[in-house]
N, C-alpha and C positions, 0 to 999 in steps of 0.2 A: 929188324929194319932200322936203318940209320935215319935219324931225324932229318938230315940234310937231303937225303934221297926222297923221303916222304914229302918234305916241304916243296922240293922242286916239282914232284909229280902233281901235288895239289895246285901249285902255281900254274903249271901247264894246263891242267883241267880248267882252272878258273879262266885263263886266257882264251881257251877254246870256246868256252861258254860266253864270255864277255865280248870278244872281238868277232867271232864267226857266228855265234848264236847256235852252235851245233847242239843237237838234242842230247839229253843226259845219257840215253842209252847208247848212242853212237860214240860219245866220248868214252864211255865205259869200255866199249868194244875195242877202241883204238889203244886203250891203256891196259891191255892184257885181259880183256873179258871181264872187267869189273862190273859190278851191279850199279844201276843208276843211283841207288841210295848212297853208295860210296862217293859218287861224283857230287851229289847234293852236299854231302858232308864236307868234301874238299872245297867246294865253292863257298859255303857258309864259313868255313874255318878261315880261308884266305880273306874273305870280306871283313871278318872281325879283326883279324891280324892287321889288315891294311889300315884300319881306323886307329889302332893302338901303336903300331910299330912303323916308324918312319922308314926303316930299312926296307920293309916289304913294299911300301908305297913307292919308294925310289926304284926298286927292282921292276915293279909292274910298269911304271912310266917309261923306264929305260927300254924294256922289252917291247912295249907298244911302239915306241919311237923307232927302234931298229926294224921292227916288222913293217911299219908303214913305209920306211925308206926302202926296204927290200922289195916291197910290192910295187912301189912307185917306179923302181928302176926296171921292172919287167916289161 
């Protein structure tokens, strides 16, 4: 697995949990039938990275802003 792909998947799982509040099981299903423990790991990993890595924080804020603009225009 490429690190970039894994990180993007983890970010996506994190945002699903953070923005929508989707259950861990449902997030796992949407991401190829992964177990809820995989989703927990992803959320915790991104949460830790977010505090240490400014790049991750900027990506999260940028994606949240884009999503809120997209939803507002519907």
